[in-house]
N, C-alpha and C positions, 0 to 999 in steps of 0.2 A: 084609124083603129083605137077604139077605145081601150084603155089600160085599166086593169082588173087586180084590185087589190087583197091581201087576204079578209077575211070575214073573223072579225074577232069576238065574235057574240057565241061560239063553242066555247072560249075561254070561260067569259061571264056562265053561259048554263051549270058547267063541267066545277065551276070551284065551287064548293057546299056552305060561303058565306055571302052576305054584303059586302063584307072589309076584308082586306088582307093586310098582313101586317110586314113591313118590310123585308124582317128576315124569312118571309115564305114567296118573295116575289121571283125569285129565281122558278120556284117548283110552280107557281101557278101559272106563270108565262113559259113552261118550260123551255127555261135555260136561253129566254133571249133578254130577261133583262136582269140587272145583277142587281142585290141588294145594294153595293158599295157604289156602284151607278149610280142608284134614284138619290142615296147618300148626299153625294158630288153632285146633282143636279140641282138639289134641297138645296143644299148650300150656297147655290150659284142662283137658286131662286128659278130654276129650270125645270122641277120637278113637277108630279102628275100633281092636281089640285085636290084637295078638300084633306090634305093631311090632315091627323090630330097624333094626340099621347095620352095613353092608356098606361100610367105607373112610367117605367123604361122603353116601352115599346111606343114607336112609330107606326101608325098603320094609317091605309087607304081603305076609300069608300073603291069598290073592284069596277063599275062603273066611269071611276077616274082614269084609273089603271087602261081601262079598254080604251077610253077616249086618246090618252096619253101614248099609247100605240099606234092609232090610227094615224096622230096628225104628224107622227116622227116615221111614219113608212113610205116608203120609197120604192116602187116598181124599179127590177132592175131587167132592164134588155139584156 
């Protein structure tokens, strides 16, 4: 039986911008990811790719957040 994983395309379609600030990650993902978790993973070099800084804000391309979620997602039986 083939395992199915969540399709995160709806997150991408519903987000109004091609970028998401780290402080908005929780809102964008419905609480799946927290800004502190992403900050800690970034510090270890394990966070989403493509991050950039604008002033004091850290942001990511939405495509990179979706890819990050897909890579970390595991089916629970």
